[in-house]
C-alpha positions in Angstrom: 0.0 0.2 0.1 1.4 3.5 -0.9 2.4 5.9 1.6 -0.3 8.3 0.3 -3.0 5.9 1.0 -1.9 5.6 4.6 -2.3 9.3 5.4 -5.0 9.8 7.8 -8.0 11.5 6.5 -8.5 14.0 9.2 -5.7 16.2 10.8 -5.4 15.6 14.4 -6.4 18.9 16.5 -3.4 20.8 17.7 -4.3 22.3 21.1 -4.4 26.2 21.3 -3.5 28.1 24.4 -4.3 31.7 23.8 -2.2 34.0 25.7 -3.5 37.3 27.5 -2.8 40.6 25.9 -3.8 44.2 26.5 -4.4 46.9 24.1 -7.1 49.0 22.6 -8.6 46.1 20.6 -8.7 44.0 23.7 -10.4 46.8 25.4 -12.9 47.3 23.0 -13.9 43.5 22.8 -14.1 43.5 26.9 -16.5 46.3 26.4 -18.7 44.6 23.8 -18.4 41.5 25.9 -19.8 43.3 29.0 -22.5 45.1 26.9 -23.4 41.8 25.2 -23.6 39.6 28.4 -25.5 42.4 30.4 -28.2 42.6 27.6 -28.5 38.8 27.4 -28.5 37.9 31.1 -30.7 40.8 32.4 -33.2 41.6 29.9 -35.4 38.7 30.8 -35.7 40.4 34.4 -36.6 43.6 32.9 -40.2 44.3 34.2 -42.9 46.1 31.8 -46.5 46.7 32.7 -49.1 44.8 30.8 -52.7 44.4 31.3 -53.1 40.9 29.7 -49.6 39.3 29.7 -46.7 38.7 32.1 -44.8 41.8 33.0 -41.8 41.1 31.2 -40.3 43.6 28.6 -39.2 40.9 26.2 -41.4 37.9 26.2 -41.7 35.0 23.4 -45.3 33.7 24.1 -45.7 30.6 21.9 -48.9 29.3 23.6 -50.3 32.8 23.0 -48.7 33.0 19.5 -47.3 36.5 20.1 -44.2 38.0 20.9 -43.8 41.2 23.2 -40.9 43.8 22.6 -41.5 46.3 25.2 -44.6 48.1 24.0 -44.6 46.4 20.7 -46.8 43.2 20.4 -46.0 41.1 17.4 -48.6 38.6 16.2 -48.5 35.7 14.1 -49.9 37.6 11.1 -46.9 39.8 11.4 -44.5 37.2 10.3 -43.4 39.6 7.4 -41.4 41.6 10.1 -39.4 38.5 10.7 -38.7 38.4 7.1 -37.6 42.1 7.1 -35.3 41.7 10.1 -33.5 38.6 8.1 -33.1 40.9 5.4 -31.6 43.6 7.2 -29.5 41.2 9.3 -28.0 39.7 5.8 -27.6 43.0 4.1 -26.1 44.5 7.2 -23.7 41.7 7.6 -22.8 41.8 3.8 -22.2 45.7 3.9 -20.1 45.8 6.9 -18.0 42.7 5.9 -17.5 44.4 2.1 -15.9 47.5 4.0 -14.4 46.0 7.3 -13.9 42.4 6.6 -15.1 39.9 9.5 -15.5 42.1 12.3 -18.7 40.6 13.2 -16.7 37.4 13.8 -14.2 39.0 15.8 -16.5 41.2 18.2 -20.1 40.3 18.0 -20.7 36.5 17.1 -22.0 34.4 20.0 -19.2 32.0 19.5 -16.5 34.5 20.0 -18.3 36.1 23.0 -19.0 32.9 24.8 -15.2 31.3 23.9 -13.7 34.5 25.4 -15.3 34.0 28.7 -14.6 30.1 28.9 -10.9 31.0 27.9 -10.9 33.8 30.7 -12.2 31.0 33.2 -9.6 28.9 31.9 -6.9 31.2 32.4 -8.2 32.3 35.9 -8.1 28.9 37.1 -5.0 27.3 35.4 -3.1 30.3 34.8 -1.2 31.9 31.8 -0.5 30.0 28.7 3.1 28.4 30.0 1.2 27.1 33.0 -1.7 25.8 31.0 0.6 23.9 28.6 2.6 22.5 31.6 -0.6 21.1 33.1 -1.7 19.6 30.0 1.7 17.8 29.7 1.8 16.7 33.4 0.9 13.2 34.5 -2.6 12.9 36.0 -2.4 13.9 39.6 -4.3 15.8 42.5 -3.5 19.4 41.1 -4.3 18.5 37.5 -7.6 16.8 38.8 -8.7 19.7 41.1 -7.8 22.5 38.4 -9.3 20.8 35.3 -12.3 19.9 37.5 -12.8 23.7 38.8 -12.2 24.7 35.1 -15.0 22.2 33.8 -17.1 23.0 36.7 -17.2 26.8 36.1 -17.6 26.3 32.4 -20.8 24.0 33.2 -22.1 26.6 35.4 -21.7 29.2 32.7 -23.3 26.9 30.1 -26.1 26.1 32.5 -26.7 29.9 33.0 -26.8 30.6 29.4 -29.3 27.9 28.6 -31.5 28.7 31.4 -31.5 32.6 30.6 -32.6 31.7 26.8 -35.3 29.7 28.3 -36.6 32.5 30.4 -37.3 34.6 27.3 -40.0 32.2 26.5 -41.9 32.4 29.8 -42.3 34.7 32.9 -38.8 34.5 34.2 -39.6 34.8 38.0 -42.6 32.1 37.6 -40.6 30.0 35.5 -37.6 29.9 37.6 -39.8 28.9 40.5 -41.5 26.1 38.4 -38.1 24.7 37.2 -37.0 24.4 41.0 -40.0 22.8 42.0 -40.0 20.5 39.0 -43.4 21.8 37.7 -41.9 23.6 34.5 -43.2 22.1 31.0 -40.8 19.5 29.7 -39.8 21.9 26.8 -38.2 24.2 29.5 -36.0 21.4 30.8 -35.3 20.1 27.4 -34.4 23.5 26.0 -32.1 24.3 29.1 -30.2 21.1 29.0 -29.7 21.1 25.2 -28.2 24.7 25.1 -26.2 23.7 28.4 -24.7 20.8 26.7 -24.1 22.6 23.4 -22.7 25.8 25.0 -20.2 23.7 26.9 -19.1 21.8 24.1 -19.0 24.6 21.4 -17.3 27.4 23.8 -15.4 24.9 26.0 -14.0 22.1 23.7 -14.5 22.7 20.1 -13.7 26.6 20.3 -12.0 27.5 17.2 -13.0 24.5 15.4 -16.5 25.9 15.2 -15.4 29.0 13.4 -12.9 26.8 11.1 -15.2 23.9 10.1 -18.7 24.4 11.3 -19.4 28.0 10.3 -20.1 28.7 6.7 -19.2 32.4 6.8 -15.5 31.6 6.7 -16.1 29.8 3.6 -18.1 32.4 1.6 -16.5 35.5 3.0 -14.0 35.7 0.1 -17.1 36.4 -2.2 -17.5 39.8 -0.3 -14.0 40.6 0.0 -12.1 42.9 -2.5 -8.7 45.0 -2.7 -10.6 47.6 -0.6 -11.6 45.5 2.0 -10.3 46.1 5.5 -8.3 43.2 6.9 -5.9 42.5 9.8 -2.5 42.3 7.9 1.1 42.0 8.4 3.5 44.5 6.8 5.9 42.1 5.1 8.3 44.6 3.7 8.8 46.3 6.9 9.0 43.1 9.0 11.1 41.0 6.7 13.4 43.5 5.1 15.8 42.0 2.6 17.2 39.2 4.9 14.0 38.2 6.7 13.0 38.6 10.5 15.4 38.0 13.2 15.2 37.9 16.7 16.9 40.6 18.8 20.7 39.8 19.2 23.8 41.5 19.4 24.2 44.0 16.6 20.5 43.5 15.8 18.8 45.4 18.7 18.3 49.1 17.1 16.4 49.6 14.0 19.4 51.3 12.4 21.6 48.2 13.1 18.9 45.8 11.6 18.5 48.3 8.7 22.1 48.1 8.0 22.0 44.3 8.0 18.8 43.9 6.1 16.7 42.7 8.9 13.2 43.6 9.3 11.5 45.2 12.3 9.9 41.8 13.3 11.8 40.3 16.2 10.0 36.8 15.8 8.8 36.7 19.4 5.7 34.8 18.4 3.4 36.8 20.5 1.1 37.4 17.7 0.6 33.7 17.3 0.2 32.9 21.0 -2.6 35.5 21.3 -4.6 34.1 18.3 -7.7 32.3 19.4 -7.6 30.4 16.1 -3.8 29.7 16.5 -2.8 31.0 13.2 0.3 33.0 12.2 -0.9 36.3 10.8 2.3 36.7 9.0 1.6 33.9 6.6 -1.1 36.3 5.1 -4.8 36.2 5.1 -6.3 33.0 6.2 -9.9 31.7 6.5 -9.3 30.9 10.1 -8.7 34.7 10.8 -11.7 36.0 12.6 -10.5 39.8 12.4 -10.3 40.1 16.3 -7.1 42.2 16.2 -5.5 40.8 19.1 -2.3 40.3 17.0 -2.4 44.0 16.4 -2.6 44.6 20.3 0.4 42.0 20.8 2.7 43.5 18.1 1.8 47.1 19.3 2.9 46.0 22.8 6.3 44.7 21.5 6.7 47.8 19.4 6.2 50.1 22.3 8.8 48.2 24.4 11.3 48.8 21.7 10.1 52.4 21.1 9.6 51.7 17.5 6.7 52.9 15.5 3.4 50.8 15.7 1.8 49.3 12.7 3.6 46.3 11.9 0.4 44.3 12.0 -2.6 46.6 11.6 -6.0 47.0 10.0 -5.4 47.9 6.4 -6.5 46.7 2.6 -4.7 45.4 -0.2 -5.0 48.8 -2.0 -3.5 50.5 1.0 -0.3 48.0 1.1 0.2 49.2 -2.7 0.1 52.7 -1.9 -3.3 53.2 -3.3 -6.5 55.0 -1.2 -9.0 52.3 -0.2 -12.5 52.9 -1.6 -15.7 52.9 0.5 -18.0 54.0 -2.1 -18.2 51.2 -4.7 -21.0 49.4 -6.5 -21.1 46.8 -4.3 -21.4 48.6 -1.0 -23.9 51.1 -2.8 -26.1 48.1 -3.7 -25.9 46.7 -0.1 -26.6 50.0 1.4 -29.6 50.8 -1.0 -31.1 47.5 0.0 -30.5 47.9 3.6 -31.8 51.2 3.6 -35.0 50.2 1.8 -35.5 47.3 4.1 -34.9 49.3 7.2 -37.3 52.0 6.0 -40.0 49.5 4.9 -40.0 47.5 8.4 -39.9 51.0 10.4 -43.0 52.2 8.2 -44.7 48.9 8.7 -44.3 49.0 12.3 -45.0 52.5 12.8 -48.1 52.2 10.6 -49.5 49.0 12.3 -53.3 48.9 12.9 -54.6 48.8 16.3 -57.5 46.6 15.5 -59.0 44.7 12.8 -62.9 44.8 11.9 -64.8 42.3 9.6 -68.4 42.1 8.7 -70.2 39.2 7.3 -73.8 38.8 6.6 -75.9 35.8 8.0 -77.4 34.1 4.8 -79.4 31.5 6.6 -82.1 33.2 6.5 -81.0 36.2 4.5 -83.9 38.3 5.9 -86.6 38.0 8.4 -90.1 39.6 8.2 -90.8 40.9 11.7 -94.4 40.8 13.3 -94.7 44.7 12.9 -93.8 44.4 9.1 -90.0 45.5 9.5 -87.5 43.5 7.3 -84.2 42.2 9.6 -81.1 41.6 8.1 -78.2 39.9 10.4 -74.7 40.6 10.4 -71.9 39.1 12.3 -69.1 41.6 13.1 -65.6 40.3 14.4 -63.5 42.6 16.3 -59.7 42.0 16.9 -57.7 44.2 19.6 -54.1 44.1 18.4 -52.6 46.4 21.3 -51.9 45.7 24.8 -54.7 48.1 26.1 -58.5 47.9 26.2 -60.3 49.5 23.4 -64.2 50.8 23.5 -66.0 50.8 19.9 -69.1 52.5 19.0 -70.9 50.8 15.8 -73.0 53.1 13.7 -74.8 52.8 10.1 -74.4 55.0 7.2 -76.3 55.2 3.9 -79.3 53.3 5.1 -82.1 55.9 6.1 -84.5 55.0 8.9 -82.6 51.7 9.9 -82.4 50.5 13.3 -79.1 48.9 14.5 -79.6 46.2 17.5 -76.5 45.1 19.1 -78.1 43.1 21.8 -78.6 46.2 23.9 -75.0 47.5 23.8 -74.4 51.0 23.1 -70.5 50.6 23.3 -68.6 47.4 22.9 -65.4 47.1 25.4 -62.6 44.7 24.0 -60.0 43.7 26.4 -56.1 43.9 25.2 -55.3 41.5 22.4 -58.8 40.0 22.4 -61.2 39.0 19.8 -65.0 39.3 20.1 -67.8 38.5 17.7 -70.8 41.0 17.9 -74.3 40.0 16.3 -75.7 43.0 14.7 -79.4 43.0 13.5 -80.3 45.7 11.4 -84.0 46.5 10.8 -85.8 48.6 8.1 -89.5 49.6 7.6 -91.2 48.2 4.5 -90.1 50.4 1.4 -93.2 49.4 -0.6 -90.9 47.5 -3.1 -89.9 44.0 -3.6 -86.8 42.4 -4.8 -84.6 45.6 -3.8 -81.4 45.6 -1.9 -79.6 48.7 -0.4 -75.9 49.1 -0.1 -74.8 50.7 3.2 -71.6 50.8 5.6 -71.1 49.9 9.2 -68.9 52.5 10.8 -66.7 51.2 13.7 -65.3 54.1 15.6 -62.9 53.7 18.5 -63.8 55.7 21.7 -61.0 55.1 23.5 -57.5 53.3 22.9 -54.4 54.1 21.0 -56.5 55.5 17.9 -59.9 57.2 17.2 -59.5 56.6 13.5 -62.9 55.0 12.3 -63.1 52.1 9.9 -65.9 51.4 7.3 -67.1 48.1 6.3 -69.6 47.9 3.2 -72.3 45.6 3.4 -75.9 45.0 1.7 -79.4 45.1 3.2 -81.6 42.5 1.4 -85.5 43.0 1.1 -88.1 40.1 0.3 -88.0 38.9 -3.3 -84.4 40.0 -4.1 -82.2 37.8 -6.4 -79.9 36.9 -3.6 -82.9 35.2 -1.8 -83.9 33.3 -4.6 
């Protein structure tokens, strides 16, 4: 059998031990991390007064088939809003990627945010990079068991809180927590919490960079959105390598003047940029699909340059155009196209939400029988009026007739109709009209439904027909 045939199909994973680093990009990532975690973990506990639903600011009520986002109630028929949000998210991702590369991956992706915290826990328990490497290579012993056990326990706790918090968005948080503790919560709550606990533990604790490298499709199709003007994290090879390549600091190679005289570049080959990379790549080898543009290698390189009193920027955010001495273009056909679609989608979604109707009204005529002749000779037609209150506050309606002179409207003795928040109501309306001395006739008229109280007082009209004996519709 040939040597090529004996090669394994899959490369064995090389463990990565990211080293800590300080700098402006690490500070930015920390700020985004704190903001994201604060929003995610605290939002289910924010109270918001409602008359007809739990007092939770953000609540996804599946049994009630509605979502609550503060004052906005999203119903099943508003599914088009979800489509609008997906279009906006996709166009925003394409727009930003075309300009600034994979900044979403480096700063905002859930995988990045949770992996950062898991690495922070690991570093806090096991120590800095050299200590973690020694611990993994050490034989199994009490210290290794304790440190690894404490790390996994804190990972598991973080994963559990992540899964539990996600579940709390789908029910009243205080009530649901109490039910979970007492064993009275729905099975779906336990299943969701345990599933997300397991996946968070595996993805952020064990798989880590493999999720970005092998599971996430974004790394594969990002090249379709990159061009020469796209902002990327790049190493300045001409400055770093010189004519003789990069060299460590040594006698005769300690100052820039000495290095320049011998053709050595500014890169001292310290490896710090590789050690801080969460995906374990060497940015000096050029742009790679594993790079998530987190810019930690920039902070690492800047730290070394500062310690040597050399200019920063050996590794920096730049573009292929800038490296060739050209000015990078932001306004180009691709970004204009993405921007136009993005603005149009945001405008359409905003207009749809702002101009959403507060209530719906439908009128249907009872056709069995089509009309009734009363004992006093009056002709009666019956109609069913369906009212749907779509807001989170009660509404009061008044119903009148127009276009049918002399007609009487009987709503079962009701002068006004009160409809509770997000409730539907069917009202039987009987319309009576004195004989007109004609047979087979019919009259067109409208129901006028006017909100007396609520978020709007704009009336709606619903056309209908009043039938007399002998009309074609009754034959």
